[in-house]
N, C-alpha and C positions, 0 to 999 in steps of 0.2 A: 164090670166097671174097671177092675184092676187090669183085666186082660186088654181092654180097650186102651187104657192109659199106657200100658206097657207097649202095646203095639204102636201107639202114637209116639211114644218116646223112642222106640226103635227106629221109626221112620224119620223122626227128627234127627236122631243120632246118625243115621245113614246119610241124610241130606247134609248134615254138618260135616261128616267125614268126607263126603264128596266135595264140598266146598273147600275143606282143608286140603284135600288132594289137588284140587284145581289151583288153590292159592300157592301150594308148594311147587306145583308145576310152573306157575307163572314166575315165582321167585327163582326157581332153578333156571328157567329160560332167561330171565333178566340177568342172573348171575353169569350165564353163558355169554350173553350179549356184552356184558361188561367185561368179561374176560377177553372176548374177541377184541373189543375196543382197546383194552389195556395192551394186548399183544400188538395191535396195529400202531398204537402210540409208541410202544417200545421200539418197533421196527422203524417208525418214522424218526424217532430220536437217534437211533443208531445211524440211519442214513444221513441225518443232518450233522451228527458228530463227525462222520466220515468226510462229508463235504467240507466241514469246517477245518478238519485236519488237512485236507487237500489244499484248501485255500491258504492256510497258514504256510504250508510247504511251498506252494507257488509264490506266495508273497516273499518268503525268505529267500527263495531262489532268485526272484526278481531283484530283491534288495542286494543280494550278493553280486549279481550281474551289474547293477547300477554302481555299487561301490568299486568294483574292478574298473568299470568304464571311467568313473570319476578319478580314480588313481591314475589310470592311463592318461586321461586328459590333463590332469595336474602335472604329471611328468612331462608330457608334451609341451605344456605351457611353460614350464620351467626351462626346458631345452630351448624353446623359441625365444624366451626372454634372454637367455644367455647369448644366443645367436644375435639377437637384436643389439645387445650391449656390445658384443664383439664388432658387429657391423658399424655401430655408431663410433666406436673407437677407431676402426679402420678408416671410416669416412673422415674423421677428424684429422688423422694422419695424412690422408690423401689431400685434404683441403690445405693443410699446412704446407705439404710438399708443393702443391699447385701454387700457393701464394709465393713460396720461395722461387719457384721457376718463373712466375710472372715477374717478380722483382728482378731476377737475373736477366730475363729477356729485356725488360725495360732498361736496365743498366747497359746491356750490350747494345741496344738500339741507340741509347744516348752516346755511347762510345763510338759507334759507327757513324752517327751523325757528326760528332766532333771530328772523327778521322776524315770523313767525307769533306767536311768544311776545311780541315787543315790541308787535305789533298788539293782542293780547289784553290786555296791560297797559294800552295806550293806551285801549282801549274801557272797561276797568274805570275808568280815571281819568276818562274823559269821563262815564261813567254816575255816578260818584261826584260829579263836579262838577255835573252836572245835578240830581242828587238834593239836593245841598247848596244849589243855587241855587233849587230848587223848580220846575224847569221840566221835569218828567217828562211825557212824552207820554201 
């Protein structure tokens, strides 16, 4: 009876040891799978961090380029504004000069008209004097 019980216990012990080994193998296998997954996730994190660093670098480079372009455009705008102010001033001077010239031309035309009228009167007087003196050509 003891021998049979011992034998039965040994068989049970062997079965339990086999189950324990199987369970340990499964746990080791799951641990290996988890370790692989952890390594894959670490690699993915590294890749994403690298991409993020590259994007930040690209964005900073792009922002620097935009800042330089904006500074250039601002300088150009300031220069054009100064040129515009200068042109407006020059235009104002030219318009003033033009107005003075028009006024001068108007006065000279009036003088010419008066001189032409005076010359016409003088001719009439000369003709009248010649006619009166009898020396008409």
